[in-house]
C-alpha positions in Angstrom: -3.8 17.0 9.7 -6.4 17.5 12.5 -9.2 16.9 10.0 -7.6 13.5 9.0 -7.2 12.4 12.6 -10.7 13.5 13.5 -12.2 11.6 10.6 -10.4 8.4 11.5 -11.2 8.7 15.2 -14.9 9.1 14.5 -15.0 6.1 12.2 -12.9 4.0 14.6 -15.1 4.9 17.5 -18.2 3.9 15.6 -16.6 0.5 14.8 -15.6 -0.2 18.4 -19.1 0.5 19.7 -20.7 -1.8 17.2 -18.2 -4.7 17.0 -19.5 -8.2 17.7 -18.2 -10.7 15.2 -14.6 -11.6 14.2 -13.3 -11.2 10.7 -10.3 -13.0 9.4 -8.1 -11.2 6.9 -5.4 -13.4 5.3 -3.1 -12.9 2.4 -1.5 -15.7 0.4 1.6 -15.8 2.7 -0.5 -16.1 5.8 -2.5 -18.9 4.2 0.7 -20.9 3.6 1.9 -20.5 7.2 -1.4 -21.8 8.5 -2.1 -24.4 5.8 -0.3 -27.3 7.6 0.9 -28.8 4.3 4.4 -28.9 2.8 4.2 -27.5 -0.8 1.6 -24.8 -1.4 0.7 -23.4 -4.8 -1.7 -20.5 -5.2 -2.1 -17.1 -6.6 -4.3 -14.2 -7.5 -5.1 -12.0 -10.5 -7.4 -9.4 -11.9 -8.5 -8.1 -15.2 -9.8 -4.5 -15.5 -11.9 -2.3 -17.7 -11.7 1.5 -17.3 -13.9 3.9 -19.2 -13.9 7.7 -18.8 -17.4 9.2 -19.2 -18.0 12.6 -20.6 -21.1 14.0 -22.3 -19.0 16.3 -24.6 -15.9 14.2 -25.4 -15.6 10.5 -26.4 -12.9 8.4 -24.8 -11.7 4.9 -25.6 -12.0 2.3 -22.8 -8.9 0.6 -21.5 -8.8 -3.2 -21.1 -5.9 -4.5 -19.0 -4.8 -7.8 -17.6 -3.6 -5.8 -14.6 -1.8 -8.5 -12.8 -1.4 -12.3 -12.5 0.6 -13.4 -9.4 1.7 -17.0 -8.8 2.4 -18.1 -5.3 4.8 -20.9 -4.4 5.6 -21.7 -0.8 7.1 -24.6 1.2 6.8 -25.6 4.8 10.2 -27.2 5.7 8.8 -27.9 9.2 6.2 -26.5 11.6 8.7 -23.7 12.4 10.4 -22.9 9.0 8.7 -21.7 5.8 9.7 -20.3 2.4 7.3 -17.8 0.8 7.5 -16.5 -2.8 5.3 -14.6 -5.3 6.0 -13.9 -8.9 4.0 -11.2 -10.6 3.1 -10.4 -14.2 1.8 -6.9 -14.6 0.0 -5.4 -17.6 0.6 -8.8 -19.4 4.3 -7.9 -20.1 6.2 -7.0 -16.9 7.7 -9.7 -14.7 8.6 -9.0 -11.1 9.3 -11.0 -7.9 6.9 -9.7 -5.3 8.0 -11.7 -2.3 10.8 -14.2 -1.6 11.7 -14.7 2.0 12.1 -17.4 4.7 10.4 -17.3 8.1 11.5 -19.3 11.1 9.8 -19.5 14.5 12.1 -18.6 17.4 9.5 -18.6 20.2 5.7 -18.8 20.3 5.5 -15.0 19.8 8.6 -14.3 17.7 9.3 -15.3 14.1 12.4 -14.3 12.2 12.2 -13.2 8.5 14.8 -12.6 5.8 14.6 -11.8 2.1 12.3 -9.7 -0.1 9.3 -8.7 2.0 6.3 -6.5 1.9 6.6 -3.2 3.9 4.0 -3.5 6.6 2.4 -0.1 5.8 -1.4 0.2 5.9 -4.0 -2.3 4.8 -3.6 -2.7 1.0 0.2 -3.3 1.0 -0.3 -6.4 3.1 -3.9 -7.4 2.0 -4.0 -6.4 -1.7 -5.5 -9.5 -3.3 -8.6 -8.5 -5.3 -11.1 -10.5 -3.1 -10.0 -8.6 0.0 -11.2 -5.1 -0.9 -14.0 -3.3 -2.6 -13.6 -1.3 -5.8 -11.9 -2.4 -9.0 -8.7 -0.3 -8.4 -6.8 -0.1 -5.2 -7.5 3.2 -3.3 -5.3 6.0 -4.7 -3.6 6.8 -1.4 -2.2 3.3 -1.5 -0.6 4.1 -4.8 0.4 7.7 -4.3 1.5 7.9 -0.7 2.2 4.3 0.4 3.3 2.9 -2.9 1.8 -0.6 -3.0 3.0 -3.1 -3.7 5.9 -1.8 -1.7 8.6 -4.5 -1.0 12.3 -4.3 -0.2 15.1 -6.7 0.9 15.8 -7.0 4.6 15.5 -8.8 7.9 12.8 -8.6 10.5 10.7 -10.2 13.3 7.0 -10.7 13.6 4.5 -12.5 15.7 1.3 -12.5 17.7 1.1 -11.7 21.4 -2.1 -13.5 22.4 -2.6 -12.1 25.9 -2.7 -8.7 24.4 -4.4 -9.8 21.1 -1.7 -8.0 19.1 0.1 -8.8 15.9 3.4 -7.0 15.2 6.1 -6.7 12.5 9.4 -4.9 12.7 12.0 -5.0 9.9 15.2 -3.4 8.7 15.3 -2.8 4.9 16.9 -0.8 2.1 15.0 2.3 1.2 13.6 3.7 -2.0 15.9 5.3 -4.5 15.9 9.1 -4.9 18.9 9.4 -7.4 20.0 6.5 -9.7 23.1 8.2 -11.1 21.2 9.7 -14.0 18.2 11.6 -12.8 16.1 12.4 -9.7 13.5 9.7 -9.1 11.0 11.2 -6.7 8.5 13.9 -7.6 5.5 15.8 -6.5 2.9 13.9 -8.6 4.2 10.4 -7.7 5.9 10.9 -4.4 8.3 8.1 -3.5 6.6 5.5 -5.7 9.1 5.4 -8.5 11.9 4.8 -6.0 10.8 1.3 -5.1 13.7 -1.0 -5.7 11.6 -4.2 -5.6 14.7 -6.4 -4.9 16.1 -5.8 -8.4 19.9 -5.2 -7.9 18.9 -3.1 -4.9 21.6 -0.9 -3.3 21.6 0.6 0.2 23.3 3.8 1.3 21.5 3.8 4.7 19.2 1.2 6.4 15.5 2.0 7.0 13.1 0.8 9.6 9.5 -0.3 9.1 6.9 -1.6 11.6 3.3 -2.3 12.3 1.1 -3.2 15.3 -2.4 -4.6 14.8 -5.0 -5.0 17.5 -7.7 -7.6 17.0 -9.0 -8.0 20.6 -12.6 -6.9 19.8 -14.6 -9.3 17.6 -15.0 -8.1 14.1 -12.5 -5.2 14.5 -8.9 -4.8 13.4 -7.0 -1.6 14.2 -3.6 -0.9 12.8 -0.7 1.5 13.4 2.1 1.5 10.8 5.4 3.5 10.7 8.3 3.9 8.3 11.4 5.8 9.2 14.6 6.3 7.2 16.2 8.0 4.2 16.2 7.5 0.4 19.1 5.8 -1.3 21.5 7.5 -3.8 24.2 6.1 -6.0 26.3 9.2 -5.3 27.5 7.6 -2.1 29.1 4.6 -3.8 32.9 4.9 -3.7 32.6 8.4 -2.2 35.8 9.6 -0.5 34.8 10.9 3.0 37.3 13.7 2.8 35.8 15.1 -0.4 33.5 17.5 1.3 32.0 19.0 -1.9 31.1 15.5 -3.2 29.6 14.6 0.2 27.5 17.7 0.2 26.3 16.9 -3.4 25.4 13.4 -2.3 23.6 14.7 0.7 21.5 16.9 -1.6 20.4 13.9 -3.6 18.6 12.2 -0.7 15.5 12.9 1.4 14.4 11.8 4.8 11.1 9.8 5.0 8.9 9.6 8.1 5.5 7.9 7.3 2.7 7.1 9.7 -0.4 5.1 8.9 -3.6 4.5 10.9 -6.3 2.1 9.7 -9.4 0.3 10.9 -11.4 -2.6 9.4 -14.7 -4.0 10.6 -17.3 -6.6 9.8 -20.5 -7.3 11.7 -23.0 -9.5 10.0 -23.7 -7.7 6.7 -22.0 -4.4 7.6 -18.4 -3.9 6.3 -16.4 -0.7 7.0 -12.9 0.5 6.8 -10.9 3.7 7.2 -7.3 4.7 6.6 -5.0 7.7 7.0 -1.4 8.4 5.9 0.9 11.2 6.8 4.4 11.3 5.3 6.9 14.0 6.2 9.8 14.3 3.8 12.9 16.3 4.8 15.6 18.0 2.7 13.2 18.5 -0.2 14.3 22.0 -1.0 17.9 20.9 -1.5 16.7 17.8 -3.4 14.5 19.7 -5.8 17.4 22.2 -6.6 19.8 19.2 -7.0 17.5 17.4 -9.5 16.9 20.5 -11.5 20.7 20.8 -11.9 20.8 17.1 -12.8 18.4 17.7 -15.7 15.0 16.9 -14.1 12.6 19.5 -12.7 11.3 17.5 -9.7 8.8 19.2 -7.3 8.7 16.8 -4.4 6.6 18.1 -1.5 7.8 18.2 2.1 4.7 16.4 3.3 2.0 14.1 1.8 -1.3 13.2 3.5 -4.5 11.4 2.6 -7.4 9.5 4.1 -10.5 7.6 3.2 -13.6 6.1 4.8 -15.7 3.4 3.3 -18.9 1.5 4.2 -20.7 -1.3 2.5 -23.4 -3.9 3.3 -23.6 -7.5 2.1 -27.3 -7.9 1.2 -26.8 -11.7 0.9 -25.5 -11.9 4.4 -26.6 -15.1 6.2 -27.5 -17.0 3.0 -24.0 -18.4 2.4 -20.5 -18.2 3.7 -19.0 -18.1 0.2 -21.1 -15.6 -1.7 -22.0 -12.0 -1.3 -23.4 -8.9 -2.9 -21.9 -5.7 -1.4 -22.9 -2.2 -2.5 -20.4 0.3 -1.1 -19.4 3.9 -1.0 -16.0 5.4 -0.3 -14.8 9.0 0.2 -11.2 9.8 -0.2 -9.0 12.9 -0.2 -5.2 13.3 -0.5 -2.7 16.0 -1.1 0.8 15.2 -2.4 1.8 18.8 -1.6 0.3 18.9 2.0 3.4 21.0 2.8 6.1 22.4 0.4 9.5 24.0 0.9 11.0 26.3 -1.7 8.4 25.5 -4.4 4.8 26.5 -5.1 2.0 24.3 -3.9 0.5 22.5 -6.9 -3.3 22.4 -6.5 -3.5 19.6 -9.1 -1.9 17.3 -6.5 -4.8 17.9 -4.1 -7.7 15.6 -5.1 -11.0 14.3 -3.8 -12.5 11.0 -5.0 -15.9 9.5 -4.4 -16.3 5.9 -5.4 -19.6 3.9 -5.3 -20.0 0.5 -6.6 -20.9 -3.2 -6.3 -18.9 -6.2 -5.3 -20.3 -9.6 -6.3 -18.6 -12.5 -4.5 -19.6 -15.6 -6.5 -17.2 -17.8 -4.5 -14.8 -17.1 -1.6 -12.0 -16.9 -4.2 -13.9 -15.3 -7.2 -15.2 -11.7 -7.3 -16.9 -9.5 -9.9 -16.6 -5.7 -9.4 -18.1 -2.6 -10.9 -17.9 1.0 -9.7 -18.0 4.7 -10.7 -15.3 7.2 -9.6 -16.0 10.9 -9.5 -12.8 12.9 -8.9 -11.8 16.6 -8.8 -8.6 18.3 -8.0 -8.3 21.7 -6.3 -7.1 23.1 -9.6 -10.1 21.9 -11.6 -13.6 23.2 -11.8 -15.3 20.0 -13.1 -15.5 16.5 -11.7 -14.1 13.6 -13.9 -16.3 10.5 -14.0 -14.8 7.0 -14.7 -16.6 3.7 -14.9 -14.6 0.6 -13.8 -15.3 -3.1 -14.0 -13.2 -6.1 -13.3 -12.9 -9.7 -12.3 -10.6 -11.0 -9.6 -9.5 -14.4 -8.3 -7.5 -15.7 -5.4 -6.7 -19.4 -4.7 
Protein backbone atom coordinates (compact mmCIF):
# COMPACT_ATOMS: atom_id res chain seq x y z
CA UNK A 1 0.00 0.00 0.00
CA UNK A 2 2.82 2.43 0.86
CA UNK A 3 4.47 1.72 -2.49
CA UNK A 4 1.24 2.56 -4.33
CA UNK A 5 0.76 5.83 -2.50
CA UNK A 6 4.42 6.78 -2.93
CA UNK A 7 4.26 6.21 -6.68
CA UNK A 8 1.13 8.32 -7.09
CA UNK A 9 2.49 11.13 -4.92
CA UNK A 10 5.69 11.29 -6.98
CA UNK A 11 3.81 11.47 -10.27
CA UNK A 12 1.25 13.95 -8.94
CA UNK A 13 4.01 16.15 -7.56
CA UNK A 14 5.75 16.20 -10.93
CA UNK A 15 2.51 17.20 -12.62
CA UNK A 16 1.77 20.03 -10.21
CA UNK A 17 5.22 21.53 -10.64
CA UNK A 18 4.95 21.51 -14.41
CA UNK A 19 1.29 22.40 -15.04
CA UNK A 20 0.65 25.43 -17.28
CA UNK A 21 -2.17 24.73 -19.73
CA UNK A 22 -5.72 23.54 -19.14
CA UNK A 23 -7.10 20.28 -20.52
CA UNK A 24 -10.80 19.61 -21.00
CA UNK A 25 -11.99 16.05 -20.46
CA UNK A 26 -15.58 15.43 -21.55
CA UNK A 27 -17.62 12.30 -21.96
CA UNK A 28 -20.76 12.11 -24.08
CA UNK A 29 -23.07 13.05 -21.19
CA UNK A 30 -21.05 16.18 -20.39
CA UNK A 31 -21.16 17.20 -24.04
CA UNK A 32 -24.96 17.05 -24.02
CA UNK A 33 -25.26 19.17 -20.91
CA UNK A 34 -22.96 21.83 -22.41
CA UNK A 35 -24.25 21.61 -26.01
CA UNK A 36 -27.05 24.15 -25.70
CA UNK A 37 -29.30 22.30 -28.18
CA UNK A 38 -32.42 20.29 -27.46
CA UNK A 39 -31.99 16.85 -29.05
CA UNK A 40 -28.46 15.44 -29.15
CA UNK A 41 -27.44 12.27 -30.99
CA UNK A 42 -23.95 10.85 -30.71
CA UNK A 43 -21.97 7.82 -29.76
CA UNK A 44 -18.64 6.04 -29.72
CA UNK A 45 -17.24 2.70 -30.78
CA UNK A 46 -14.10 0.66 -31.19
CA UNK A 47 -12.91 -2.35 -33.17
CA UNK A 48 -9.93 -4.33 -31.86
CA UNK A 49 -7.32 -6.80 -33.04
CA UNK A 50 -5.38 -8.78 -30.42
CA UNK A 51 -2.51 -11.12 -31.31
CA UNK A 52 -0.43 -13.05 -28.83
CA UNK A 53 3.21 -13.33 -29.89
CA UNK A 54 5.38 -16.35 -29.07
CA UNK A 55 8.46 -17.62 -30.87
CA UNK A 56 7.63 -21.25 -30.01
CA UNK A 57 3.85 -21.42 -30.32
CA UNK A 58 1.50 -20.06 -32.96
CA UNK A 59 -1.69 -18.28 -31.82
CA UNK A 60 -4.67 -17.09 -33.80
CA UNK A 61 -5.43 -13.38 -33.67
CA UNK A 62 -8.74 -12.15 -32.28
CA UNK A 63 -10.83 -9.61 -34.19
CA UNK A 64 -13.64 -8.02 -32.24
CA UNK A 65 -16.21 -5.26 -32.70
CA UNK A 66 -15.68 -4.58 -29.04
CA UNK A 67 -18.45 -2.05 -28.56
CA UNK A 68 -20.74 0.33 -30.37
CA UNK A 69 -22.54 2.81 -28.11
CA UNK A 70 -25.33 5.10 -29.31
CA UNK A 71 -26.04 8.22 -27.33
CA UNK A 72 -29.40 9.99 -27.20
CA UNK A 73 -30.04 12.98 -24.98
CA UNK A 74 -32.55 15.76 -24.67
CA UNK A 75 -32.42 19.18 -23.07
CA UNK A 76 -35.93 19.93 -21.81
CA UNK A 77 -34.68 23.31 -20.61
CA UNK A 78 -31.48 24.95 -19.47
CA UNK A 79 -31.96 23.19 -16.14
CA UNK A 80 -33.33 19.74 -17.05
CA UNK A 81 -31.73 17.06 -19.24
CA UNK A 82 -32.19 13.40 -20.06
CA UNK A 83 -29.10 11.29 -20.82
CA UNK A 84 -29.08 7.78 -22.30
CA UNK A 85 -26.58 5.38 -23.87
CA UNK A 86 -27.30 1.99 -25.43
CA UNK A 87 -24.34 -0.33 -25.91
CA UNK A 88 -23.74 -3.28 -28.23
CA UNK A 89 -20.79 -5.36 -27.04
CA UNK A 90 -18.94 -8.03 -29.01
CA UNK A 91 -21.46 -7.53 -31.86
CA UNK A 92 -24.10 -9.53 -29.97
CA UNK A 93 -24.84 -8.20 -26.45
CA UNK A 94 -27.22 -5.29 -25.91
CA UNK A 95 -27.11 -3.23 -22.71
CA UNK A 96 -28.32 0.13 -21.45
CA UNK A 97 -25.22 1.93 -20.22
CA UNK A 98 -26.83 5.10 -18.92
CA UNK A 99 -30.41 6.37 -18.53
CA UNK A 100 -30.96 9.22 -16.11
CA UNK A 101 -32.41 12.69 -15.69
CA UNK A 102 -30.49 15.66 -14.35
CA UNK A 103 -32.05 18.81 -12.95
CA UNK A 104 -30.25 21.93 -11.78
CA UNK A 105 -31.28 22.95 -8.26
CA UNK A 106 -28.75 25.75 -7.74
CA UNK A 107 -25.66 27.02 -9.55
CA UNK A 108 -23.56 24.38 -7.79
CA UNK A 109 -26.05 21.55 -7.16
CA UNK A 110 -27.67 19.24 -9.73
CA UNK A 111 -30.01 16.37 -8.95
CA UNK A 112 -29.67 13.03 -10.81
CA UNK A 113 -31.85 9.91 -10.84
CA UNK A 114 -31.77 6.74 -12.93
CA UNK A 115 -29.07 4.41 -14.24
CA UNK A 116 -25.77 6.22 -13.69
CA UNK A 117 -22.04 5.59 -13.95
CA UNK A 118 -20.33 5.01 -10.60
CA UNK A 119 -17.86 7.92 -10.24
CA UNK A 120 -14.83 5.72 -9.54
CA UNK A 121 -11.50 6.57 -11.17
CA UNK A 122 -10.80 7.95 -14.63
CA UNK A 123 -11.93 5.29 -17.07
CA UNK A 124 -15.35 4.58 -15.61
CA UNK A 125 -16.33 8.20 -16.36
CA UNK A 126 -14.09 8.91 -19.36
CA UNK A 127 -13.98 5.60 -21.23
CA UNK A 128 -14.55 6.71 -24.82
CA UNK A 129 -11.67 5.43 -27.00
CA UNK A 130 -10.47 8.91 -27.99
CA UNK A 131 -9.91 9.86 -24.33
CA UNK A 132 -7.16 7.37 -23.42
CA UNK A 133 -4.04 5.77 -24.88
CA UNK A 134 -3.82 2.05 -25.55
CA UNK A 135 -6.19 -0.22 -27.43
CA UNK A 136 -7.62 -1.86 -24.31
CA UNK A 137 -8.66 -0.06 -21.16
CA UNK A 138 -6.12 -0.42 -18.30
CA UNK A 139 -6.60 -3.76 -16.54
CA UNK A 140 -7.11 -2.25 -13.09
CA UNK A 141 -10.21 -0.55 -14.54
CA UNK A 142 -11.49 -3.99 -15.44
CA UNK A 143 -10.34 -6.09 -12.50
CA UNK A 144 -10.68 -3.77 -9.48
CA UNK A 145 -13.03 -0.97 -10.55
CA UNK A 146 -15.16 -2.91 -13.03
CA UNK A 147 -15.81 -0.47 -15.86
CA UNK A 148 -18.25 0.20 -17.23
CA UNK A 149 -19.75 0.16 -13.74
CA UNK A 150 -23.26 1.57 -13.51
CA UNK A 151 -26.16 1.10 -11.13
CA UNK A 152 -29.58 2.59 -10.41
CA UNK A 153 -29.89 5.33 -7.83
CA UNK A 154 -30.14 9.03 -7.01
CA UNK A 155 -27.47 11.61 -6.45
CA UNK A 156 -26.20 15.15 -6.64
CA UNK A 157 -23.29 16.69 -8.51
CA UNK A 158 -21.95 20.08 -9.40
CA UNK A 159 -19.04 22.46 -9.68
CA UNK A 160 -17.87 24.74 -6.90
CA UNK A 161 -16.12 27.43 -8.90
CA UNK A 162 -14.43 29.41 -6.09
CA UNK A 163 -12.73 26.16 -5.06
CA UNK A 164 -12.37 24.87 -8.65
CA UNK A 165 -13.86 21.57 -7.56
CA UNK A 166 -16.27 19.15 -9.22
CA UNK A 167 -18.11 16.68 -7.02
CA UNK A 168 -20.51 13.74 -7.28
CA UNK A 169 -22.37 11.89 -4.54
CA UNK A 170 -24.91 9.12 -5.09
CA UNK A 171 -26.89 6.39 -3.37
CA UNK A 172 -27.16 3.23 -5.49
CA UNK A 173 -27.81 -0.49 -5.32
CA UNK A 174 -24.68 -2.60 -4.95
CA UNK A 175 -23.18 -5.48 -6.93
CA UNK A 176 -24.59 -9.00 -6.48
CA UNK A 177 -22.60 -11.57 -4.51
CA UNK A 178 -25.22 -14.35 -4.54
CA UNK A 179 -27.98 -14.63 -7.15
CA UNK A 180 -29.87 -17.52 -5.58
CA UNK A 181 -27.91 -20.19 -7.45
CA UNK A 182 -24.20 -19.50 -7.07
CA UNK A 183 -21.58 -17.18 -5.64
CA UNK A 184 -20.81 -14.38 -8.12
CA UNK A 185 -17.60 -12.77 -6.85
CA UNK A 186 -14.20 -14.45 -7.11
CA UNK A 187 -10.51 -13.94 -6.70
CA UNK A 188 -9.71 -13.67 -10.40
CA UNK A 189 -12.56 -11.27 -11.29
CA UNK A 190 -13.19 -9.50 -8.01
CA UNK A 191 -16.61 -7.85 -7.89
CA UNK A 192 -16.87 -7.41 -11.67
CA UNK A 193 -19.41 -10.16 -12.36
CA UNK A 194 -21.68 -8.69 -9.70
CA UNK A 195 -22.56 -5.55 -11.68
CA UNK A 196 -26.34 -5.45 -12.04
CA UNK A 197 -26.31 -2.88 -14.89
CA UNK A 198 -29.89 -1.84 -14.26
CA UNK A 199 -31.26 -5.20 -15.46
CA UNK A 200 -33.97 -6.24 -12.95
CA UNK A 201 -31.66 -5.00 -10.22
CA UNK A 202 -32.47 -5.73 -6.62
CA UNK A 203 -31.22 -4.15 -3.43
CA UNK A 204 -30.74 -5.68 -0.01
CA UNK A 205 -28.81 -2.63 1.25
CA UNK A 206 -28.02 0.81 -0.25
CA UNK A 207 -24.45 1.80 -1.12
CA UNK A 208 -22.69 5.16 -1.36
CA UNK A 209 -20.37 6.40 -4.11
CA UNK A 210 -18.64 9.75 -4.46
CA UNK A 211 -15.91 11.66 -6.20
CA UNK A 212 -14.17 15.02 -5.85
CA UNK A 213 -12.09 16.41 -8.71
CA UNK A 214 -9.76 19.41 -8.48
CA UNK A 215 -8.97 21.38 -11.64
CA UNK A 216 -7.59 24.64 -10.22
CA UNK A 217 -4.15 24.30 -11.82
CA UNK A 218 -4.06 24.72 -15.58
CA UNK A 219 -3.58 21.42 -17.35
CA UNK A 220 -4.05 19.31 -14.23
CA UNK A 221 -6.97 17.25 -12.91
CA UNK A 222 -6.69 15.46 -9.55
CA UNK A 223 -9.40 13.03 -8.47
CA UNK A 224 -10.40 11.27 -5.27
CA UNK A 225 -13.09 8.57 -5.52
CA UNK A 226 -14.73 6.40 -2.88
CA UNK A 227 -17.29 3.59 -2.76
CA UNK A 228 -18.71 2.20 0.49
CA UNK A 229 -21.37 -0.44 1.06
CA UNK A 230 -22.24 -4.10 0.84
CA UNK A 231 -22.95 -6.61 -1.89
CA UNK A 232 -26.53 -7.71 -2.54
CA UNK A 233 -27.97 -11.19 -2.01
CA UNK A 234 -31.27 -12.78 -2.98
CA UNK A 235 -31.26 -14.68 0.31
CA UNK A 236 -32.61 -11.57 2.05
CA UNK A 237 -35.78 -11.55 -0.04
CA UNK A 238 -38.82 -12.62 2.05
CA UNK A 239 -36.50 -13.56 4.91
CA UNK A 240 -38.22 -13.86 8.32
CA UNK A 241 -36.24 -11.73 10.76
CA UNK A 242 -36.88 -14.27 13.53
CA UNK A 243 -35.28 -17.12 11.59
CA UNK A 244 -31.79 -16.66 12.98
CA UNK A 245 -30.27 -19.58 11.04
CA UNK A 246 -31.57 -18.19 7.74
CA UNK A 247 -30.37 -14.70 8.66
CA UNK A 248 -26.89 -16.06 9.46
CA UNK A 249 -26.81 -17.89 6.11
CA UNK A 250 -27.83 -14.73 4.27
CA UNK A 251 -25.18 -12.71 6.11
CA UNK A 252 -22.56 -15.24 4.92
CA UNK A 253 -23.58 -14.62 1.30
CA UNK A 254 -22.58 -10.94 1.28
CA UNK A 255 -19.36 -8.98 1.62
CA UNK A 256 -18.59 -5.42 2.60
CA UNK A 257 -16.88 -3.22 0.00
CA UNK A 258 -14.73 -0.15 0.75
CA UNK A 259 -12.94 1.14 -2.34
CA UNK A 260 -10.68 4.17 -2.67
CA UNK A 261 -9.29 5.62 -5.89
CA UNK A 262 -6.73 8.37 -6.51
CA UNK A 263 -5.93 9.68 -9.97
CA UNK A 264 -4.10 12.46 -11.80
CA UNK A 265 -4.29 13.63 -15.42
CA UNK A 266 -2.09 16.26 -17.02
CA UNK A 267 -1.48 17.94 -20.37
CA UNK A 268 1.12 20.57 -21.10
CA UNK A 269 1.82 21.37 -24.72
CA UNK A 270 2.83 17.96 -26.14
CA UNK A 271 3.33 16.23 -22.80
CA UNK A 272 0.53 13.95 -21.59
CA UNK A 273 0.65 12.01 -18.33
CA UNK A 274 -1.71 10.21 -16.00
CA UNK A 275 -1.52 8.04 -12.92
CA UNK A 276 -4.06 6.07 -10.95
CA UNK A 277 -4.32 3.91 -7.86
CA UNK A 278 -7.07 1.71 -6.38
CA UNK A 279 -7.35 0.01 -3.03
CA UNK A 280 -10.42 -2.09 -2.21
CA UNK A 281 -10.97 -3.68 1.17
CA UNK A 282 -13.51 -6.51 1.21
CA UNK A 283 -14.86 -7.77 4.52
CA UNK A 284 -16.50 -11.10 5.44
CA UNK A 285 -14.61 -12.93 2.67
CA UNK A 286 -13.71 -15.95 4.80
CA UNK A 287 -17.37 -16.65 5.58
CA UNK A 288 -18.33 -15.85 1.98
CA UNK A 289 -15.83 -18.27 0.46
CA UNK A 290 -17.01 -21.05 2.81
CA UNK A 291 -20.64 -20.27 1.91
CA UNK A 292 -20.03 -20.34 -1.86
CA UNK A 293 -18.18 -23.66 -1.58
CA UNK A 294 -21.20 -25.17 0.17
CA UNK A 295 -23.40 -23.64 -2.54
CA UNK A 296 -21.44 -25.45 -5.24
CA UNK A 297 -18.82 -22.92 -6.36
CA UNK A 298 -15.26 -22.75 -5.10
CA UNK A 299 -14.83 -18.97 -4.91
CA UNK A 300 -11.55 -17.53 -3.62
CA UNK A 301 -12.37 -13.87 -3.13
CA UNK A 302 -9.55 -11.92 -1.51
CA UNK A 303 -10.05 -9.56 1.41
CA UNK A 304 -8.22 -6.73 -0.39
CA UNK A 305 -7.40 -5.79 -3.99
CA UNK A 306 -4.94 -3.10 -5.04
CA UNK A 307 -3.40 -1.75 -8.21
CA UNK A 308 -1.81 1.27 -9.81
CA UNK A 309 -0.33 2.57 -13.03
CA UNK A 310 1.66 5.52 -14.30
CA UNK A 311 1.71 6.59 -17.95
CA UNK A 312 3.51 9.25 -19.97
CA UNK A 313 3.24 10.20 -23.65
CA UNK A 314 4.19 13.03 -25.97
CA UNK A 315 2.29 14.43 -28.95
CA UNK A 316 5.01 14.90 -31.57
CA UNK A 317 2.57 16.88 -33.74
CA UNK A 318 1.78 19.33 -30.96
CA UNK A 319 1.27 22.86 -32.23
CA UNK A 320 0.54 21.85 -35.83
CA UNK A 321 -3.19 21.29 -35.40
CA UNK A 322 -5.85 21.25 -32.72
CA UNK A 323 -7.51 18.14 -34.15
CA UNK A 324 -4.66 15.75 -35.01
CA UNK A 325 -1.93 14.16 -32.98
CA UNK A 326 0.66 11.40 -32.89
CA UNK A 327 1.37 10.20 -29.35
CA UNK A 328 3.96 7.55 -28.49
CA UNK A 329 3.40 6.46 -24.88
CA UNK A 330 4.51 4.00 -22.23
CA UNK A 331 2.60 2.72 -19.19
CA UNK A 332 3.65 0.62 -16.21
CA UNK A 333 0.93 -1.13 -14.23
CA UNK A 334 0.81 -3.56 -11.33
CA UNK A 335 -2.13 -5.06 -9.49
CA UNK A 336 -2.88 -7.83 -7.01
CA UNK A 337 -6.38 -9.31 -6.65
CA UNK A 338 -5.13 -11.10 -3.51
CA UNK A 339 -3.40 -8.13 -1.88
CA UNK A 340 -4.78 -9.58 1.35
CA UNK A 341 -6.53 -12.89 1.98
CA UNK A 342 -8.41 -14.49 4.86
CA UNK A 343 -8.80 -18.24 5.27
CA UNK A 344 -7.39 -19.02 1.80
CA UNK A 345 -3.94 -19.19 0.20
CA UNK A 346 -2.63 -16.17 -1.68
CA UNK A 347 -2.76 -16.96 -5.40
CA UNK A 348 0.34 -15.53 -7.08
CA UNK A 349 -1.36 -15.81 -10.47
CA UNK A 350 -3.55 -12.87 -9.42
CA UNK A 351 -0.50 -10.64 -8.90
CA UNK A 352 0.54 -9.21 -12.27
CA UNK A 353 2.80 -6.59 -13.83
CA UNK A 354 2.03 -5.14 -17.26
CA UNK A 355 4.18 -2.84 -19.40
CA UNK A 356 2.44 -1.26 -22.37
CA UNK A 357 4.10 0.83 -25.05
CA UNK A 358 2.39 2.05 -28.17
CA UNK A 359 1.28 4.78 -30.53
CA UNK A 360 -1.95 6.77 -30.68
CA UNK A 361 -2.73 8.49 -33.99
CA UNK A 362 -5.50 11.10 -33.77
CA UNK A 363 -6.53 11.76 -37.35
CA UNK A 364 -9.43 13.92 -36.15
CA UNK A 365 -10.68 15.04 -32.74
CA UNK A 366 -13.23 12.21 -32.92
CA UNK A 367 -11.25 9.49 -34.76
CA UNK A 368 -8.25 7.60 -33.43
CA UNK A 369 -6.02 4.75 -34.64
CA UNK A 370 -4.11 2.81 -31.98
CA UNK A 371 -1.40 0.17 -31.77
CA UNK A 372 0.53 -1.12 -28.78
CA UNK A 373 2.45 -4.05 -27.34
CA UNK A 374 1.73 -5.46 -23.87
CA UNK A 375 4.27 -7.52 -21.96
CA UNK A 376 2.80 -9.10 -18.83
CA UNK A 377 3.95 -11.50 -16.14
CA UNK A 378 2.30 -12.83 -13.01
CA UNK A 379 4.17 -13.63 -9.80
CA UNK A 380 3.43 -17.31 -10.47
CA UNK A 381 5.03 -17.30 -13.95
CA UNK A 382 8.65 -17.29 -15.09
CA UNK A 383 8.10 -15.89 -18.59
CA UNK A 384 6.60 -12.67 -19.88
CA UNK A 385 3.61 -12.91 -22.25
CA UNK A 386 3.69 -10.53 -25.22
CA UNK A 387 0.55 -9.34 -27.02
CA UNK A 388 0.19 -7.02 -30.00
CA UNK A 389 -2.98 -4.91 -30.07
CA UNK A 390 -4.40 -2.61 -32.74
CA UNK A 391 -7.69 -0.80 -33.05
CA UNK A 392 -9.76 2.04 -34.39
CA UNK A 393 -12.00 4.21 -32.23
CA UNK A 394 -14.54 6.96 -32.88
CA UNK A 395 -16.56 9.41 -30.81
CA UNK A 396 -19.11 11.92 -32.10
